[in-house]
Structures are given as structure tokens and as C-alpha cells.
Biotite code that builds the C-alpha atoms (Angstrom):
import biotite.structure as struc

atoms = struc.array([
    struc.Atom([0.000, 0.000, 0.000], chain_id="A", res_id=1, res_name="MET", atom_name="CA", element="C"),
    struc.Atom([1.290, 3.417, -0.899], chain_id="A", res_id=2, res_name="THR", atom_name="CA", element="C"),
    struc.Atom([0.850, 6.505, 1.236], chain_id="A", res_id=3, res_name="LEU", atom_name="CA", element="C"),
    struc.Atom([-1.567, 7.924, -1.341], chain_id="A", res_id=4, res_name="ASP", atom_name="CA", element="C"),
    struc.Atom([-3.676, 4.752, -1.115], chain_id="A", res_id=5, res_name="GLU", atom_name="CA", element="C"),
    struc.Atom([-3.567, 4.940, 2.689], chain_id="A", res_id=6, res_name="PHE", atom_name="CA", element="C"),
    struc.Atom([-4.701, 8.564, 2.621], chain_id="A", res_id=7, res_name="ASP", atom_name="CA", element="C"),
    struc.Atom([-7.451, 7.765, 0.095], chain_id="A", res_id=8, res_name="ALA", atom_name="CA", element="C"),
    struc.Atom([-8.755, 4.869, 2.204], chain_id="A", res_id=9, res_name="ALA", atom_name="CA", element="C"),
    struc.Atom([-8.888, 7.050, 5.317], chain_id="A", res_id=10, res_name="LEU", atom_name="CA", element="C"),
    struc.Atom([-10.668, 9.791, 3.371], chain_id="A", res_id=11, res_name="ALA", atom_name="CA", element="C"),
    struc.Atom([-13.210, 7.282, 2.033], chain_id="A", res_id=12, res_name="ALA", atom_name="CA", element="C"),
    struc.Atom([-13.896, 6.167, 5.605], chain_id="A", res_id=13, res_name="LEU", atom_name="CA", element="C"),
    struc.Atom([-14.105, 9.753, 6.815], chain_id="A", res_id=14, res_name="GLY", atom_name="CA", element="C"),
    struc.Atom([-11.229, 9.111, 9.222], chain_id="A", res_id=15, res_name="TRP", atom_name="CA", element="C"),
    struc.Atom([-8.186, 11.083, 10.245], chain_id="A", res_id=16, res_name="LYS", atom_name="CA", element="C"),
    struc.Atom([-4.868, 9.389, 10.979], chain_id="A", res_id=17, res_name="VAL", atom_name="CA", element="C"),
    struc.Atom([-5.624, 9.811, 14.690], chain_id="A", res_id=18, res_name="ALA", atom_name="CA", element="C"),
    struc.Atom([-8.876, 7.858, 14.221], chain_id="A", res_id=19, res_name="ASP", atom_name="CA", element="C"),
    struc.Atom([-7.000, 5.041, 12.484], chain_id="A", res_id=20, res_name="PHE", atom_name="CA", element="C"),
    struc.Atom([-4.453, 4.877, 15.297], chain_id="A", res_id=21, res_name="CYS", atom_name="CA", element="C"),
    struc.Atom([-7.141, 4.880, 17.972], chain_id="A", res_id=22, res_name="ARG", atom_name="CA", element="C"),
    struc.Atom([-9.143, 2.141, 16.237], chain_id="A", res_id=23, res_name="MET", atom_name="CA", element="C"),
    struc.Atom([-6.126, -0.099, 15.598], chain_id="A", res_id=24, res_name="THR", atom_name="CA", element="C"),
    struc.Atom([-4.154, 0.539, 18.780], chain_id="A", res_id=25, res_name="GLY", atom_name="CA", element="C"),
    struc.Atom([-1.160, 1.932, 16.910], chain_id="A", res_id=26, res_name="LEU", atom_name="CA", element="C"),
    struc.Atom([0.950, 4.638, 18.477], chain_id="A", res_id=27, res_name="HIS", atom_name="CA", element="C"),
    struc.Atom([0.077, 8.003, 16.956], chain_id="A", res_id=28, res_name="ARG", atom_name="CA", element="C"),
    struc.Atom([3.604, 8.390, 15.564], chain_id="A", res_id=29, res_name="ASN", atom_name="CA", element="C"),
    struc.Atom([3.588, 5.134, 13.599], chain_id="A", res_id=30, res_name="THR", atom_name="CA", element="C"),
    struc.Atom([1.885, 6.472, 10.440], chain_id="A", res_id=31, res_name="PRO", atom_name="CA", element="C"),
    struc.Atom([4.216, 9.491, 10.585], chain_id="A", res_id=32, res_name="SER", atom_name="CA", element="C"),
    struc.Atom([7.148, 7.070, 10.421], chain_id="A", res_id=33, res_name="ARG", atom_name="CA", element="C"),
    struc.Atom([5.638, 5.507, 7.309], chain_id="A", res_id=34, res_name="TRP", atom_name="CA", element="C"),
    struc.Atom([5.485, 8.955, 5.755], chain_id="A", res_id=35, res_name="ARG", atom_name="CA", element="C"),
    struc.Atom([8.737, 10.578, 6.890], chain_id="A", res_id=36, res_name="THR", atom_name="CA", element="C"),
    struc.Atom([11.129, 7.707, 7.560], chain_id="A", res_id=37, res_name="GLU", atom_name="CA", element="C"),
    struc.Atom([10.144, 5.454, 4.686], chain_id="A", res_id=38, res_name="GLY", atom_name="CA", element="C"),
    struc.Atom([9.064, 2.659, 7.025], chain_id="A", res_id=39, res_name="VAL", atom_name="CA", element="C"),
    struc.Atom([6.995, 0.190, 5.022], chain_id="A", res_id=40, res_name="GLU", atom_name="CA", element="C"),
    struc.Atom([3.277, 0.066, 5.729], chain_id="A", res_id=41, res_name="ILE", atom_name="CA", element="C"),
    struc.Atom([2.559, -3.409, 7.193], chain_id="A", res_id=42, res_name="PRO", atom_name="CA", element="C"),
    struc.Atom([0.628, -5.877, 5.030], chain_id="A", res_id=43, res_name="ALA", atom_name="CA", element="C"),
    struc.Atom([-2.278, -6.009, 7.474], chain_id="A", res_id=44, res_name="TRP", atom_name="CA", element="C"),
    struc.Atom([-3.068, -2.292, 6.980], chain_id="A", res_id=45, res_name="VAL", atom_name="CA", element="C"),
    struc.Atom([-4.472, -2.517, 3.423], chain_id="A", res_id=46, res_name="PRO", atom_name="CA", element="C"),
    struc.Atom([-6.317, -5.697, 4.357], chain_id="A", res_id=47, res_name="GLN", atom_name="CA", element="C"),
    struc.Atom([-7.861, -4.019, 7.407], chain_id="A", res_id=48, res_name="HIS", atom_name="CA", element="C"),
    struc.Atom([-8.800, -0.855, 5.523], chain_id="A", res_id=49, res_name="LEU", atom_name="CA", element="C"),
    struc.Atom([-10.120, -2.915, 2.605], chain_id="A", res_id=50, res_name="GLY", atom_name="CA", element="C"),
    struc.Atom([-12.446, -4.827, 4.910], chain_id="A", res_id=51, res_name="LEU", atom_name="CA", element="C"),
    struc.Atom([-13.667, -1.609, 6.503], chain_id="A", res_id=52, res_name="LEU", atom_name="CA", element="C"),
    struc.Atom([-14.344, -0.111, 3.080], chain_id="A", res_id=53, res_name="LEU", atom_name="CA", element="C"),
    struc.Atom([-16.179, -3.284, 2.038], chain_id="A", res_id=54, res_name="ASP", atom_name="CA", element="C"),
    struc.Atom([-18.376, -3.068, 5.130], chain_id="A", res_id=55, res_name="VAL", atom_name="CA", element="C"),
    struc.Atom([-19.076, 0.601, 4.443], chain_id="A", res_id=56, res_name="LYS", atom_name="CA", element="C"),
    struc.Atom([-20.064, -0.130, 0.839], chain_id="A", res_id=57, res_name="ARG", atom_name="CA", element="C"),
    struc.Atom([-22.231, -3.085, 1.832], chain_id="A", res_id=58, res_name="LEU", atom_name="CA", element="C"),
    struc.Atom([-23.941, -0.991, 4.465], chain_id="A", res_id=59, res_name="HIS", atom_name="CA", element="C"),
    struc.Atom([-24.608, 1.730, 1.911], chain_id="A", res_id=60, res_name="ALA", atom_name="CA", element="C"),
    struc.Atom([-26.334, -0.678, -0.453], chain_id="A", res_id=61, res_name="VAL", atom_name="CA", element="C"),
    struc.Atom([-27.875, -3.062, 2.078], chain_id="A", res_id=62, res_name="ALA", atom_name="CA", element="C"),
    struc.Atom([-31.186, -1.329, 1.674], chain_id="A", res_id=63, res_name="GLN", atom_name="CA", element="C"),
    struc.Atom([-33.203, -1.757, -1.485], chain_id="A", res_id=64, res_name="VAL", atom_name="CA", element="C"),
    struc.Atom([-31.134, -0.023, -4.162], chain_id="A", res_id=65, res_name="PRO", atom_name="CA", element="C"),
    struc.Atom([-32.751, 3.234, -5.112], chain_id="A", res_id=66, res_name="THR", atom_name="CA", element="C"),
    struc.Atom([-30.541, 4.008, -8.097], chain_id="A", res_id=67, res_name="THR", atom_name="CA", element="C"),
    struc.Atom([-28.975, 2.045, -10.919], chain_id="A", res_id=68, res_name="ASP", atom_name="CA", element="C"),
    struc.Atom([-25.551, 2.945, -9.524], chain_id="A", res_id=69, res_name="LYS", atom_name="CA", element="C"),
    struc.Atom([-26.384, 1.479, -6.094], chain_id="A", res_id=70, res_name="ALA", atom_name="CA", element="C"),
    struc.Atom([-27.803, -1.647, -7.713], chain_id="A", res_id=71, res_name="ALA", atom_name="CA", element="C"),
    struc.Atom([-24.564, -2.033, -9.691], chain_id="A", res_id=72, res_name="GLY", atom_name="CA", element="C"),
    struc.Atom([-22.471, -1.695, -6.542], chain_id="A", res_id=73, res_name="TRP", atom_name="CA", element="C"),
    struc.Atom([-24.591, -4.307, -4.792], chain_id="A", res_id=74, res_name="LEU", atom_name="CA", element="C"),
    struc.Atom([-24.196, -6.716, -7.700], chain_id="A", res_id=75, res_name="ALA", atom_name="CA", element="C"),
    struc.Atom([-20.408, -6.181, -7.764], chain_id="A", res_id=76, res_name="GLN", atom_name="CA", element="C"),
    struc.Atom([-20.125, -6.645, -4.017], chain_id="A", res_id=77, res_name="ASP", atom_name="CA", element="C"),
    struc.Atom([-22.194, -9.806, -4.041], chain_id="A", res_id=78, res_name="LEU", atom_name="CA", element="C"),
    struc.Atom([-20.133, -11.272, -6.898], chain_id="A", res_id=79, res_name="GLN", atom_name="CA", element="C"),
    struc.Atom([-16.874, -10.446, -5.123], chain_id="A", res_id=80, res_name="ARG", atom_name="CA", element="C"),
    struc.Atom([-18.087, -11.873, -1.819], chain_id="A", res_id=81, res_name="LEU", atom_name="CA", element="C"),
    struc.Atom([-19.357, -14.990, -3.565], chain_id="A", res_id=82, res_name="HIS", atom_name="CA", element="C"),
    struc.Atom([-15.985, -15.498, -5.242], chain_id="A", res_id=83, res_name="ALA", atom_name="CA", element="C"),
    struc.Atom([-14.085, -14.853, -2.011], chain_id="A", res_id=84, res_name="ALA", atom_name="CA", element="C"),
    struc.Atom([-16.118, -17.007, 0.341], chain_id="A", res_id=85, res_name="TYR", atom_name="CA", element="C"),
    struc.Atom([-18.316, -19.452, -1.545], chain_id="A", res_id=86, res_name="LEU", atom_name="CA", element="C"),
    struc.Atom([-16.193, -20.701, -4.426], chain_id="A", res_id=87, res_name="GLU", atom_name="CA", element="C"),
    struc.Atom([-13.538, -23.281, -3.633], chain_id="A", res_id=88, res_name="PRO", atom_name="CA", element="C"),
    struc.Atom([-9.985, -22.078, -4.226], chain_id="A", res_id=89, res_name="PRO", atom_name="CA", element="C"),
    struc.Atom([-8.307, -23.175, -7.412], chain_id="A", res_id=90, res_name="THR", atom_name="CA", element="C"),
    struc.Atom([-4.938, -24.855, -7.208], chain_id="A", res_id=91, res_name="HIS", atom_name="CA", element="C"),
    struc.Atom([-2.658, -23.977, -10.101], chain_id="A", res_id=92, res_name="ASP", atom_name="CA", element="C"),
])
């Protein structure tokens, strides 16, 4: 995950860096180290933010879709969830 992706994910959630730190138990200086010291963002961060964004999108469309756009999002989310959790993994 890049810093731009991190910032975009927080913005999409409506969070500040302080909110992220509070919710994850990270020290408030940790994201600053990612930004200023070039410390790599841990692999769990994009996974965690991705799940939160998925929940937010699912919540937004959990009601009966009122627009074509919302119906499209619901269909995409259901397809992705089906592929992730209901289809057996393929072994290449």
C-alpha cells in the first residue's frame, strides 16, 4: 500500500490518521514514520482498511437499491463476496 492509497482509504472512511491509530491501537507516531522515515506500511493495513471499506459499501447498499448505480455496486459486491467465500480455491 502506498501513502496515497492509505490517505485515500482514510478519506473514504471519513477518518483522520488519529482515528486510524485509535481504532487499531497503533501509536500516533507510527503512520508518521511511514510517511517521513520510509518505514513500510505493514501488510495487514491494506487488508484491514479494505475490509472496513467493504463493510461501508455493503452498508450503503444493504437497503433496497434506489438508483442504478447502487444496484450495480450491490451486484459487484455480491459477486466479489461470492468469489471470495463461496467458491472453492483453485490450485494452479
